[in-house]
C-alpha positions as CSV (number, residue, x, y, z in Angstrom):
1,M,18.3,18.9,6.9
2,F,16.9,15.5,7.9
3,R,18.4,12.6,9.8
4,R,17.3,9.1,9.0
5,E,17.1,5.8,10.8
6,F,15.8,2.4,9.6
7,R,14.0,-0.3,11.6
8,T,12.7,-3.6,10.3
9,V,10.3,-6.2,11.9
10,E,10.3,-9.5,10.1
11,Q,8.0,-12.4,10.6
12,D,6.3,-14.8,8.2
13,V,2.6,-14.4,7.3
14,T,1.5,-17.0,9.9
15,G,2.9,-14.7,12.7
16,R,5.7,-17.1,13.6
17,F,9.4,-16.0,13.7
18,I,11.2,-18.1,11.1
19,P,13.5,-20.8,12.4
20,S,17.0,-20.8,10.9
21,G,17.1,-22.8,7.7
22,E,13.3,-22.8,7.2
23,T,11.8,-21.2,4.1
24,S,8.5,-19.3,4.2
25,E,6.8,-16.3,2.6
26,V,8.0,-13.4,4.7
27,S,6.5,-10.1,5.6
28,S,9.0,-7.4,6.4
29,I,7.7,-4.1,7.6
30,L,10.3,-1.4,7.2
31,G,10.2,1.8,9.3
32,L,12.2,4.8,8.1
33,S,12.4,7.5,10.7
34,V,13.0,11.0,9.2
35,Y,13.9,13.6,11.8
36,G,13.8,17.3,11.2
37,E,17.1,18.7,12.5
38,D,15.8,22.2,13.4
39,C,12.8,23.2,15.4
40,H,10.7,24.2,12.3
41,M,10.9,20.8,10.6
42,H,8.5,18.0,11.4
43,S,9.7,14.5,12.0
44,Y,8.1,11.4,10.4
45,D,8.2,7.7,10.5
46,I,7.7,6.2,7.0
47,I,6.2,2.7,7.4
48,G,6.2,0.3,4.5
49,D,3.7,-2.4,3.4
50,I,1.7,-3.9,6.2
51,H,-0.1,-6.6,4.2
52,G,-2.3,-7.7,7.1
53,C,0.6,-8.3,9.6
54,A,-0.9,-6.5,12.5
55,T,1.3,-8.1,15.2
56,E,4.5,-7.0,13.4
57,L,3.0,-3.5,13.0
58,K,2.3,-3.2,16.7
59,T,5.9,-4.3,17.4
60,L,7.3,-1.8,15.0
61,L,5.2,1.0,16.4
62,A,6.3,0.2,19.9
63,Q,10.0,0.2,18.7
64,L,9.4,3.6,17.2
65,G,8.0,5.0,20.4
66,Y,4.2,5.0,19.6
67,R,1.8,4.1,22.4
68,P,-2.0,3.6,22.4
69,D,-3.9,6.4,24.1
70,D,-7.0,5.9,26.3
71,A,-9.0,5.3,23.1
72,G,-6.5,2.7,21.8
73,V,-5.1,5.0,19.1
74,Y,-1.4,4.7,18.6
75,R,0.3,8.1,19.0
76,H,3.8,9.6,19.2
77,P,4.5,12.7,21.3
78,E,6.6,14.3,18.6
79,R,6.4,12.4,15.3
80,T,3.8,11.5,12.7
81,A,3.6,8.1,11.0
82,V,3.3,8.0,7.2
83,F,2.1,4.7,5.7
84,V,3.0,4.0,2.1
85,G,-0.1,1.8,1.4
86,D,-0.5,-2.0,0.8
87,L,-2.3,-2.4,4.2
88,V,-4.2,-5.5,2.9
89,D,-3.8,-9.0,1.5
90,R,-1.5,-11.9,2.5
91,G,-1.3,-11.7,6.3
92,P,-3.4,-13.0,9.2
93,G,-4.3,-9.7,10.8
94,Q,-6.2,-7.9,8.0
95,L,-8.9,-6.2,10.1
96,E,-6.7,-5.3,13.1
97,G,-4.1,-3.8,10.8
98,L,-6.8,-1.7,9.1
99,E,-8.3,-0.6,12.4
100,I,-4.9,0.5,13.8
101,V,-3.9,2.5,10.7
102,K,-7.3,4.1,10.0
103,A,-7.6,5.2,13.7
104,M,-4.2,6.8,13.5
105,V,-5.1,8.6,10.3
106,D,-8.5,9.7,11.6
107,H,-7.0,11.2,14.7
108,A,-4.1,13.0,13.0
109,G,-1.5,10.6,14.3
110,A,-0.6,9.4,10.8
111,Q,-0.9,10.1,7.1
112,I,-1.2,7.6,4.3
113,V,-0.9,7.1,0.5
114,M,-2.7,4.5,-1.6
115,G,-0.9,1.3,-2.6
116,N,-1.6,-0.9,-5.5
117,H,-3.4,-3.4,-3.2
118,E,-5.9,-0.8,-2.1
119,F,-6.4,0.2,-5.7
120,N,-6.9,-3.4,-6.7
121,A,-9.3,-4.0,-3.8
122,I,-11.4,-1.0,-5.0
123,C,-11.5,-2.3,-8.5
124,Y,-12.3,-5.9,-7.4
125,A,-15.3,-4.6,-5.5
126,T,-16.6,-2.1,-8.2
127,P,-19.0,-3.4,-10.9
128,H,-17.9,-2.4,-14.4
129,P,-20.5,0.1,-15.7
130,D,-20.1,-1.1,-19.3
131,K,-19.9,-4.8,-18.7
132,P,-22.9,-6.2,-16.7
133,G,-22.0,-8.9,-14.3
134,D,-18.3,-8.0,-14.5
135,F,-16.0,-5.9,-12.2
136,L,-13.2,-3.5,-12.9
137,R,-10.9,-6.2,-11.6
138,S,-12.4,-9.3,-13.0
139,H,-13.6,-12.1,-10.7
140,E,-13.3,-14.5,-13.6
141,N,-9.5,-14.5,-13.2
142,P,-8.7,-16.9,-10.3
143,T,-5.4,-15.1,-9.8
144,N,-7.2,-11.9,-8.9
145,T,-9.4,-13.6,-6.3
146,A,-6.3,-15.5,-4.9
147,H,-4.5,-12.2,-4.4
148,H,-7.4,-10.8,-2.3
149,L,-8.3,-14.0,-0.5
150,A,-7.1,-13.0,3.0
151,F,-9.0,-9.7,2.8
152,L,-12.1,-11.4,1.5
153,E,-12.0,-14.2,4.1
154,Q,-11.1,-12.2,7.2
155,L,-13.5,-9.3,6.8
156,T,-17.3,-9.4,6.5
157,A,-19.0,-7.8,3.5
158,E,-20.0,-4.8,5.6
159,Q,-16.4,-4.4,6.9
160,R,-15.0,-4.6,3.3
161,E,-17.4,-2.0,2.1
162,H,-16.5,0.3,5.0
163,Y,-12.7,0.1,4.3
164,I,-13.0,0.2,0.5
165,G,-14.9,3.4,1.0
166,W,-12.0,4.7,3.0
167,F,-9.5,3.5,0.4
168,K,-11.2,5.7,-2.2
169,T,-10.3,8.8,-0.2
170,L,-6.5,8.0,-0.1
171,P,-4.1,10.2,-2.1
172,L,-1.7,8.7,-4.6
173,W,1.1,10.8,-3.3
174,L,2.1,13.3,-0.6
175,D,4.5,16.2,-0.8
176,L,5.3,17.1,2.9
177,G,7.8,19.8,2.0
178,G,11.0,18.2,3.2
179,I,10.0,14.7,2.0
180,R,7.8,13.2,-0.7
181,V,5.9,9.9,-0.3
182,I,4.5,7.6,-2.9
183,H,3.9,3.8,-3.0
184,A,6.3,3.0,-5.9
185,C,7.6,5.7,-8.3
186,W,7.6,9.5,-8.1
187,N,7.2,10.2,-11.8
188,H,6.3,13.8,-12.8
189,D,4.8,12.8,-16.2
190,S,2.5,10.2,-14.6
191,M,1.5,12.6,-11.8
192,K,0.6,15.3,-14.4
193,V,-1.7,12.8,-16.2
194,V,-3.5,12.2,-12.9
195,T,-3.8,15.9,-12.0
196,D,-5.0,16.7,-15.4
197,A,-7.7,14.0,-15.2
198,T,-8.7,14.5,-11.6
199,G,-7.7,18.0,-10.5
200,G,-5.5,16.6,-7.7
201,N,-3.7,13.7,-6.3
202,R,-6.7,11.4,-5.8
203,L,-9.0,9.3,-8.0
204,T,-12.3,10.8,-7.0
205,D,-15.1,9.2,-9.2
206,L,-16.1,6.0,-10.9
207,Q,-14.8,7.1,-14.3
208,H,-11.3,7.6,-13.0
209,Y,-11.3,4.0,-11.8
210,V,-12.7,2.8,-15.1
211,D,-10.0,4.7,-17.0
212,A,-7.3,3.6,-14.6
213,S,-8.4,-0.1,-15.1
214,T,-8.5,0.1,-18.9
215,K,-5.2,-1.0,-20.6
216,G,-4.1,1.6,-23.2
217,H,-5.7,4.5,-21.4
218,P,-3.3,7.2,-20.3
219,L,-4.6,7.1,-16.7
220,Y,-4.0,3.3,-16.6
221,D,-0.4,3.8,-17.6
222,A,0.1,6.6,-15.1
223,V,-1.4,4.7,-12.2
224,E,0.6,1.6,-13.1
225,I,3.9,3.6,-12.8
226,L,2.9,5.5,-9.7
227,L,1.6,2.4,-7.7
228,K,3.7,-0.4,-9.2
229,G,6.7,1.3,-10.9
230,P,8.1,1.1,-14.4
231,E,8.9,-2.3,-15.9
232,I,12.3,-3.2,-17.2
233,S,12.7,-6.3,-19.5
234,L,15.2,-8.8,-18.0
235,Q,15.6,-10.3,-21.4
236,D,16.8,-7.1,-22.9
237,Y,19.7,-7.3,-20.4
238,G,20.4,-11.0,-20.9
239,Q,18.9,-12.0,-17.5
240,P,16.8,-15.1,-16.9
241,P,13.2,-15.0,-15.7
242,Y,12.6,-15.2,-11.9
243,L,9.7,-16.6,-9.8
244,D,7.6,-14.1,-8.0
245,H,6.2,-14.7,-4.5
246,G,3.3,-16.6,-6.1
247,G,5.6,-18.9,-8.1
248,K,4.9,-17.3,-11.4
249,A,7.8,-16.8,-13.9
250,R,8.4,-13.2,-14.6
251,T,10.5,-11.7,-17.5
252,N,10.1,-8.1,-16.5
253,R,11.3,-6.6,-13.2
254,C,11.2,-3.3,-11.2
255,K,7.4,-3.5,-10.9
256,N,6.2,-3.5,-7.3
257,Q,4.4,-6.9,-7.0
C-alpha cells in the first residue's frame, strides 16, 4: 500500500508571488509524495511540469526535504523524485531548472519521463530529412517559435544542443512497480504502438521522430495520446469554446497544452 500527500508551489512566470486580485500567467508545480508503507516499498515524490520555474522548483524540493549535497545535487535521504516532463518553455529559469533536474537524474536522485515540450523541442531542432530547409517542427509557423521562445532565448546554441541530446534519452513512461508515471495518458494501445515501433519505451532514432511528427502515422497518434492526452470535442457536449493560455480559442478539450 502507498500513502500520498500533495504540495503545490505557485508563482507567476516572472517569479513574483501574485497579489490578490491581479491576473497573470501562473506556473504551479505540484508535488505528489507517494510513500511505501512497508520496508520493501520505495517512496517517491512525483513532481509536475517545471516550465522553467527554477525558483519554485527549489522551494518545492526544500519543502519535500531535498537538500543540495557538496556537489550541489539535490538529494533526499529516503525518497526519489520522479519528474513528469515539461521542464522547459515559459518560465525565467530555463537553464537552472534543467541543471537541477539533470544533475538529480544523473546522480540517481531522480527519474524522469518525457513531456510534450521536450518532444517538441527535439522536433524543432531536428532538420526534416525529406524537406530540405525545414524541420520536424516547422520554424515557418510563428506559433511554434513563440512556444519555445524562453528556451531559445535563455540558452546558448551549445546548451540547447546539450539538453536536446539528453531529452532524446528520456523514456515516454515508467512502470515502477507500485506506481506508473507518464506525462499525460497511460494508454495501452498507444504504448503498444510505441513498443512495436521502437522495441521499448523510448524514441531512439531519427525515423521514430519523423513518424511521430507526421500526421496520420500510427506513431504520431500514439505519441499525441501519451504526451498530450486524447481530445474530446466540447461541441459534441454542447459546450462553448475556451481560450487557452495563449489566448487561442479551442473547441476540443482534455489535451495537455
